[in-house]
N, C-alpha and C positions, 0 to 999 in steps of 0.2 A: 326763641326756640324752646318749646316745652318738652320735658323728658319724663317719660313714665317708665319706671322700673318694675318689672314683674318677674315672677318665678313660675315655672311650670313643672308639674310632676307627671310622669307617664306610667301607665300600668298596662301590661299585656299578659294575657293568660293563654296558654297553649297546652294541648294534651301531649303527654310524652310520646315520642316516636322511636325511642330506642330503650333497650334494657341491658343492664350489665349484671351478670351473675358472678359473684365472688365466691370461690370455694376454698375451704380450709381443710386440709388433710393432715392427720397426725399419726405418728407411731411412736412406740416406746419399747425398748428392749435393753437388757444388760449387755448385749453384744452389738457393736457398731454395725457390722455387716448385716445382721438380721434386721436391725432398726431401719437402715436405709433401704434394704430390699423390700421390707413390708410397705414402706412409704411408696416406693417405686410401683409396687403392685397396685396400691390404691390409686395412684395417679393414672396408671394404664386402665384400670377399671373405669375411672371417671371419663377418660378419653373415649372409651367404647360406649359408655352411657350417653355421652353427648352425640356421638355419631349415630347411635340407634334412634335418637330423638329427631334427627334430620339436620343437625348442624355439622360443619366441618371442624375437625379437631385442630386444624392449622390456626384457627383464630383463638384458641385457648392459650393464653400467655401466662408465664410465671411472673408473679409480683415479688415473691420472696421464697427462699428455700434455706432453712436453717437446721443445723444439728447442734444440740447443746448437751453438756453433761449435767446430770442431776446428782445431787449429794444429799445425804441424810446425816443425822447426828447419832452416833452410837451411844451406848450406856455410859461411856467415859467422856462424853462431850467432844468426841473427835469427829471431824468431817470425813465421811466415808462415801466412796463412789456408790451410787445407787443404780443409775441406768443412763442410757442415751435417749434423748427425745428429739425427734425430727418433725418438722412441719413444712408443708408446701402450700403456699397461697397462690391461687390461680384466678384469672378473670377471663371472661368471654363477653363481648358486647355484640349485639345484633339488633336489627330492626324489630321493634316491638310488634308482635302479633300474639294475641292471647292464646291461640291454639298451639303455637310453637312453644311459648313459655310453659304452658301446661304440660306439653309432652316432655320437655327437658326436665322440669321438676319431678314429673312422675318417674321418668327413667332413672334419675339420680336417687330418688326416694326408694325405688324398688331395687336399685343396683347394689353392688358389693363395695363401692368406694367408701361409704361411711362419711361422706363429705358434709360439712356444715355449709349452708348456703346463705348468702346475703343477696337480696334482689334490690337493685337501684334503678328507678325509672328516671329518664332524663330526656332532654331535647338535643338532637344531633347538631342543629345549627344554632348554637347559643349566641353566636355573633349576630346572626340575622335577627334573633329575638331582641338583642340589645339595641340594634339599630331601630327596630320598631318602637321600643320604649322611648328612645330619644326623640323620635319623630312625634310621638304622642305628647311628650313634654313640651315641645315647641308649639304644637297645636294648642295646648292648654294655655301656654303663656300668651300666645297671640290672641286667643279668645278673651283672656283676662284683660289684656291691654285694650282691646276694642271696647269692652264694658266700661273700663275706667275712663277712657277717652270720651265715650258717649255721655257718661254721667257728668263729666267736667265740661261738656259742650265743646269738645275739641275734635278735630279730625285726625285719625291715626295715619301717620306717614310711614316712611320706610323704617325698617329695623336698623338702628345705628350700631348696636353692639350686642353680641351674644357672649355671655360669660359661661364658659364650659369648665367650671372649676370642680367643685365637689359633686361628683355624680355617683350615685349608688344604684347599681343594678343587681337585684337579687333574683337568682334563679333557684327556685326551691325544688330540690330533688327529694324523692321519697325513697327510703331504704327499709327493707324488711329482712329479717333474719329468720331462717328456717333451719331446724335440725331434722334431717331426713334419715 
């Protein structure tokens, strides 16, 4: 019995079919209540901007919400309270349509929230994409095995073993940051 060991690599490309918008809102004030209230107002403005663009605000999710104290050093090298700084990071993911993305970015850019925006394009079914890559790798390995068998004057038989060890699947997402 002759054994031919081959390795296959798969590559699949796909256009993005979903987009995630990450928003960062910030406020700063020497008074805690004013700091949080200002941030709340910016968050509500952002929700309205998203609704006005045609998305539902219920899909806007909080990733983090923090309030921290800021200090400065006075002329005697003492640490002195300076202000409160609050930040609210939110994300919304929706099917990618250029017109809808344009409307959302325009509304946020013209709105009162003052949000910084990161745009990430991705594939909704990354598992399906991974399965296609693996299938392509097997196709390539089988083709390589046929070529080697033919060159050696042998007939390719059944696959005896598939080693599914180190598999790298890279899904490249593109991210863009906008200050609106």
